[in-house]
C-alpha angles and dihedrals in degrees: 000000000000117000114210115223090233138350103214109107117240117241093258093059139070137183117242144142122257112216115213138165087264097051137276125314127199110238146175111220127192125194128200118238092223136029116340113237094184146311134260135203114207120198120194130218140242112320087002137114143193089282089071085079098043093109091057097054101080099042093045092048089049088054089056102263127132103219130199119186115185142193108236119231108290094023128115110296099007096062125180147199130291089252119117092208089066091066105047114119088247092057093043090048089054088053089055091052090050091051089048091055091055097043094045088061087072087071131232129072117324120209121202124213133178128187122210108314086008087063090062090047093054088045088058091048093052095047091049093046093050090057090060103045143287115359116253094215130086093210144355126225124191113196120196094335133126144215098259141337122007123259112290094245091053090043089057091053091047090050089056089055092049090051091049091051088063093064110016137059122237094258091052091048090049091055091048091051092050091050092049090052091051092048094048093077090222117134112255122212114247107247128207105256091239091054092046091051090048093053091054093045092049093049097052092043093061124104109249092212090056091053091049096050098041092043089052090052092053092053094053106020114153123233106254098163095116090052090049091049090055092046094050098047104145094010117112111242129192126195110198129179144148123260091263133032132181095196103050121008112250093236088055090055090049090052089050090053090052091051090051094045085236134158111256126216126177115193113218119240092008131121132191095327110044087160089065101027099045105015098159093053092042093049091050091052092048094048091049091050095046090049 
């Protein structure tokens, strides 16, 4: 899971709920002090939340962008039902389109970004939107995501989680994960107590059914890159990643960018979550692309 560098909101941002035709979504929203150059909708990945983008809010607002980062349905403060159909990529993509409709009403260009599993959700949203008419976004950014299923080693770890969800609650799974980390003998980074408490709070607030369905998708996700390439003809696309990635190999992401005809950015010294690990560098790359 992504670990935000901090959890205290910068002065430019506030927490709120975005009301759409498909329900309410918890969000962090940042506003520029000066002229607004555009807006952005940021969609997090598996086991993630809007806080995965907290380090981007201030630098993107300073660059003139109104930013909205959301919890997807089933994540942290958005919540959701115990209904597997609510968490298919098609349903989550429809949520993104509903959020887009609300945010586009603010006027100006709207940029769409998805991280990890969120990248496959926004892909679904774009493909579905293209079938109905002109796309409502000015650009698409895929961060640390891949063309299809996750790497086999990561798929095996995800399968362990799915098996555990059949017999254990989220608090029990959290304690098992912490014990496994302690037993691994690997050095663990020292976290700010507020960040550590947040990670625990976010984990137990998730909807188990959402984890089961979205985790199952990641293990067996189809390659829809060619469909996305057709849907985004004429739309600027950016594929951004760190220099290493446990979920999708970096060369696989580069090949996906080539298939999409996309701009490619690799953030130095970053792993699967450059948005959280290197927020200043990631924000600079995003602002340059959006401009």
